[in-house]
Each structure stands twice: as C-alpha cells, then as structure tokens.
C-alpha positions in Angstrom: -15.4 -6.4 -4.9 -13.3 -9.5 -4.1 -15.3 -11.5 -6.7 -14.8 -9.0 -9.5 -11.2 -8.2 -8.5 -10.1 -11.8 -8.2 -11.7 -12.9 -11.4 -10.3 -10.1 -13.5 -6.8 -10.2 -12.0 -6.6 -14.0 -12.5 -7.9 -13.7 -16.1 -5.5 -10.9 -17.0 -2.6 -12.8 -15.7 -3.5 -15.9 -17.7 -5.1 -18.0 -14.9 -8.5 -19.6 -14.7 -10.1 -19.0 -11.4 -12.6 -20.8 -9.2 -14.5 -18.4 -6.8 -16.2 -19.5 -3.7 -17.9 -16.8 -1.6 -19.8 -16.8 1.6 -23.6 -17.1 2.1 -23.8 -13.4 3.0 -23.1 -12.3 -0.6 -24.1 -15.3 -2.7 -26.7 -13.4 -4.8 -24.3 -10.5 -5.5 -21.4 -12.9 -6.3 -23.6 -14.9 -8.7 -24.7 -11.7 -10.5 -21.1 -10.5 -10.8 -19.7 -13.8 -12.0 -22.6 -14.2 -14.5 -21.9 -10.7 -15.9 -18.1 -11.4 -16.2 -18.8 -14.7 -17.9 -21.3 -13.2 -20.4 -19.0 -10.3 -21.2 -16.0 -12.5 -21.5 -17.7 -14.9 -23.8 -18.7 -12.1 -26.2 -15.0 -11.1 -26.3 -13.7 -14.6 -26.9 -12.8 -15.7 -23.4 -12.4 -19.5 -23.1 -15.2 -21.4 -21.4 -14.9 -21.9 -17.7 -12.1 -19.3 -17.3 -14.2 -17.8 -14.5 -16.1 -20.2 -12.4 -18.2 -19.7 -9.2 -19.2 -22.3 -6.7 -22.8 -21.5 -5.8 -22.8 -23.8 -2.8 -21.9 -21.9 0.4 -21.5 -24.8 2.8 -18.0 -25.0 4.5 -17.6 -28.6 3.1 -16.9 -27.1 -0.3 -13.7 -25.5 1.1 -12.4 -28.9 2.2 -13.2 -30.4 -1.3 -11.4 -27.6 -3.1 -8.4 -27.9 -0.7 -7.9 -31.5 -1.8 -7.9 -30.8 -5.6 -4.1 -30.4 -6.0 -4.2 -32.3 -9.3 -6.2 -29.4 -10.7 -5.4 -26.3 -8.6 -2.0 -24.6 -8.4 -2.8 -22.1 -5.7 -5.4 -21.2 -3.2 -5.9 -17.8 -1.7 -8.3 -17.6 1.2 -10.0 -14.3 2.0 -12.0 -14.2 5.2 -11.8 -14.8 8.9 -9.0 -16.5 10.8 -11.0 -19.6 11.2 -11.6 -20.0 7.5 -7.9 -19.4 6.7 -6.7 -21.8 9.4 -9.0 -24.5 8.0 -7.7 -24.0 4.4 -4.0 -24.1 5.6 -4.6 -27.3 7.5 -6.3 -29.0 4.6 -4.7 -27.7 1.5 -2.5 -29.9 -0.7 -1.4 -27.0 -2.8 0.4 -23.7 -1.8 -1.6 -21.2 0.1 -1.1 -17.4 0.2 -2.8 -15.7 3.1 -2.7 -13.5 6.1 -4.4 -14.5 9.3 -4.9 -11.2 11.1 -4.3 -7.5 10.7 -2.9 -6.7 14.2 -1.4 -3.4 13.1 0.6 -1.1 15.4 1.6 2.5 15.6 4.5 3.4 17.8 4.6 7.1 18.9 8.3 7.8 19.5 9.8 10.2 22.0 10.7 12.4 19.0 7.4 12.3 17.3 5.4 15.3 16.1 2.5 14.7 18.5 0.0 16.5 16.2 1.0 14.3 13.3 0.9 11.2 15.6 -2.6 12.1 16.7 -3.9 12.4 13.1 -2.2 9.1 12.1 -3.6 7.2 15.1 -7.1 8.6 14.7 -7.2 7.9 11.0 -5.6 4.4 11.3 -8.2 3.4 13.9 -11.4 5.2 12.8 -11.3 5.7 9.0 -12.6 2.1 8.5 -12.2 -0.1 11.6 -13.5 -3.3 10.0 -10.6 -3.8 7.6 -7.3 -5.6 8.0 -5.1 -2.5 7.8 -6.9 -0.7 10.6 -4.9 0.1 13.8 -5.3 -2.3 16.7 -2.5 -1.3 19.2 -0.8 2.0 19.8 2.5 2.1 21.7 3.7 5.4 23.2 7.1 6.4 24.5 6.8 7.1 28.2 8.3 10.6 27.8 5.4 11.8 25.6 2.7 9.5 27.0 1.1 12.2 29.3 0.8 14.8 26.6 -0.2 12.4 23.8 -2.9 10.5 25.8 -4.4 13.7 27.3 -4.9 15.0 23.8 -5.2 12.1 21.3 -6.4 9.5 23.8 -9.2 11.8 25.0 -10.1 12.6 21.4 -10.4 8.9 20.6 -12.6 8.4 23.7 -14.8 11.4 22.5 -15.2 9.7 19.1 -16.5 6.5 20.8 -13.4 4.5 20.7 -13.0 2.1 23.6 -9.4 2.1 25.0 -7.8 -0.9 26.7 -4.6 0.2 28.4 -1.8 -0.9 30.6 -1.3 0.5 34.1 0.5 3.6 32.9 -2.2 4.4 30.4 -4.9 4.0 33.0 -3.1 6.3 35.3 -3.3 9.1 32.7 -6.8 8.2 31.3 -8.9 6.8 34.1 -11.7 6.0 31.6 -9.5 3.4 30.0 -10.3 -0.3 30.5 -7.6 -2.6 31.8 -5.8 -4.4 29.0 -5.2 -8.1 29.3 -2.6 -10.2 27.5 -5.3 -11.2 25.0 -5.7 -7.6 23.9 -2.2 -7.4 22.5 -3.0 -10.2 20.1 -6.6 -9.3 19.2 -7.8 -8.0 15.8 -10.8 -6.1 17.0 -12.2 -4.9 13.6 -14.1 -2.4 15.7 -13.8 0.9 17.6 -11.5 -0.7 20.2 -7.9 0.2 20.6 -5.2 -1.4 22.9 -2.8 1.1 24.4 0.6 0.6 26.0 3.3 2.9 27.3 6.9 1.7 26.6 10.3 2.9 27.9 12.1 3.0 24.6 12.3 2.0 20.9 13.7 -1.4 21.7 10.7 -2.2 24.0 8.3 -1.0 21.2 10.0 -3.2 18.6 10.1 -6.2 20.9 6.4 -5.8 21.6 5.6 -5.6 17.9 7.8 -8.5 16.8 6.3 -10.6 19.6 2.6 -9.7 19.1 2.3 -8.5 15.5 0.6 -10.4 12.8 3.3 -9.2 10.4 0.8 -7.1 8.4 1.5 -3.4 8.8 3.3 -1.5 11.6 4.3 2.2 11.8 6.6 4.5 13.6 5.9 8.2 14.1 9.2 10.1 14.7 11.4 12.9 13.5 14.5 10.9 14.3 15.9 9.3 11.1 18.1 6.8 12.9 15.2 5.5 15.0 13.0 5.3 11.9 15.6 3.4 9.9 16.1 0.9 12.8 12.3 0.4 13.0 12.0 -0.1 9.2 14.9 -2.6 9.2 14.1 -4.6 12.3 10.3 -4.9 12.3 9.5 -8.2 10.6 6.3 -7.3 8.9 5.2 -7.2 5.3 4.7 -3.4 5.3 6.5 -1.1 7.7 5.7 2.6 7.6 7.3 5.8 8.8 4.9 8.7 9.6 1.8 7.6 7.8 -1.5 5.9 8.4 -1.6 2.1 8.4 -4.7 2.5 6.1 -2.3 3.1 3.2 -1.3 -0.6 3.3 -3.3 -1.5 0.2 -2.6 -2.5 -3.4 -4.4 0.4 -4.9 -2.7 2.9 -2.6 0.7 1.3 -3.5 -0.1 1.9 -7.2 -0.6 -1.7 -8.0 -4.2 -1.4 -9.0 -6.8 -3.9 -7.7 -5.4 -6.5 -5.3 -6.2 -10.1 -5.0 -5.2 -10.1 -1.3 -2.5 -9.2 1.2 0.2 -11.8 2.1 2.1 -12.0 5.3 4.0 -15.0 4.1 7.7 -14.6 3.1 7.6 -16.7 -0.1 6.8 -15.9 -2.8 4.5 -12.9 -2.4 4.5 -10.5 0.5 2.3 -7.5 1.2 -0.4 -6.3 -1.3 -0.7 -8.7 -4.2 -1.6 -7.7 -7.8 -0.8 -9.0 -11.2 2.9 -9.8 -10.8 2.2 -12.1 -7.9 -0.2 -14.1 -10.0 2.4 -15.0 -12.6 5.0 -17.7 -12.7 7.8 -18.5 -15.2 9.5 -21.3 -17.0 12.8 -21.6 -18.8 12.8 -22.1 -22.6 16.2 -23.3 -24.0 17.0 -23.4 -27.7 20.0 -25.5 -29.0 21.4 -26.9 -32.1 22.6 -30.3 -30.8 24.7 -29.4 -27.7 25.3 -32.3 -25.4 26.8 -32.6 -21.9 
C-alpha cells in the first residue's frame, strides 16, 4: 500500500516520485507501479511521473541520497537502520520517524475499564505497526486494581509483560524490565510496564524515553489531561483513546505518505498538504525601491 499511496499522493500534489521498495515486495511493487504508469499514460500523465527502482540492493539508497540536484525531498519508510542510513547520507531534506515507542499513562483518576480497553486495543489490535503501544505507565494508587485485571487479561492474551519491581510484586508472571525495555519498539506482543508516583513522573518518563510519535493519558481529570496534552513533546498526544488512531486516514486526511516526528515542516500523519510548497508571485507596474 505504500507504493500505491506514495505514488498517487505525490502525483496529485504535483510531484514526480521515485519509489524504491524492499526485496520482500519487489514483484508486487513492480506490478503496482506498472499499473499506475499504464493507467496514468492513458489519462495523459507525463512520462516518468511515477518511477520505480527495480534494484533492491541497499547501495541504491546511498545513490538516491546523493542526488540533491534532482531530488527535493526524501521520505524513508522502513526500519530504524534504513532511516538512520538515509539521514546520515542525504544531501536533501528528510522527513521521517525513527521509532514508534508509544505510551499510555493510566492516571489516578482514570476510568479503569476504559483504560483496560484502550491498553489492550493499543497493544493487540495490530502489534507490528508504529502506532502500537509499547509502554504503559500506571499511577501507583490504581496499579494493584489495574494490573490484577488488565495486566492479567494481557497475559491471558499471550502478551509478554516486562515490568519494574512494583509491577512484578503485583504480577509475579511479569519479566523484569531493563533500561533497554523503556526505549524498545517491540512490534510484537511484548509490553513494558512501569508504576509511577504521579503525573509529573509519568510525563518525565515519556519525554525522556518517547520517540515523539504518539502518547496517551487516560483520566477523568481535565486539568491533568490538559497538562499532559501541553507538556508531552510528541507529534500526537491523546486523551482517552487508543494510540491506534494515530493515522492519516483516521484523522480524516485520507491516504498518508508517512508519519513525521520532525518539528519542521510536517509533523504527525502526512497527506497532500505536507507534499506541497509555495512561492511568491509579485505583479508590478514599474515600482522601484
């Protein structure tokens, strides 16, 4: 879907695009690109508006990243290693996100049934995507009740929990979390769990360990929610909903070309507006300065 979405979004926003997919999907990518090219030509699309590199070796990435005389922008979609390689080599602007280390904080004033549903959905709906939950933080006043219910439900669903000492004391079947767990995008049925003393501790943990993708608070307290929304430095910050809604289509943007955790110029799900630029056209009748 990245092949078709990227090609169509770029074309609709007036951009030519060069697509380069991985070896795992080269035959599908080729068929999709050929179909788009054939259909576009019959409708008057300019030649080479949609191009596909049919070589999958990593060296092609390095070559593309050096072509700043031809390319205005590069958007890497893939694993962290690929993205870091592109960023280190690129001579043109890059829009990207490295990881989706998404958090849910269950506040002292959370509706625990709601929190349970949000945590389970955020983790298990589709674990292999960037907006899936990777760490849940729980206020110490509700940790016992929440973990006995939601934590056990996650274990029963086959989710492996990696918790701090407080979590392990409540759920003995939880593995011990390491510092590495707080900064890991599992993309699997694995969830890091930490009990925190207050909202400030939760926000400090998130702003320290988050990948700036999507983070959520579950609470009935308006003041706590507004502080969280204002002080968490992420591209998408949620109040009482699953992190799985961090998506261009869910936001009403339509197909997305990617998600950006950069601060300039695009942030969050990117669709047509983020693929456009502007220039100034001035008309005069002889004015001088």
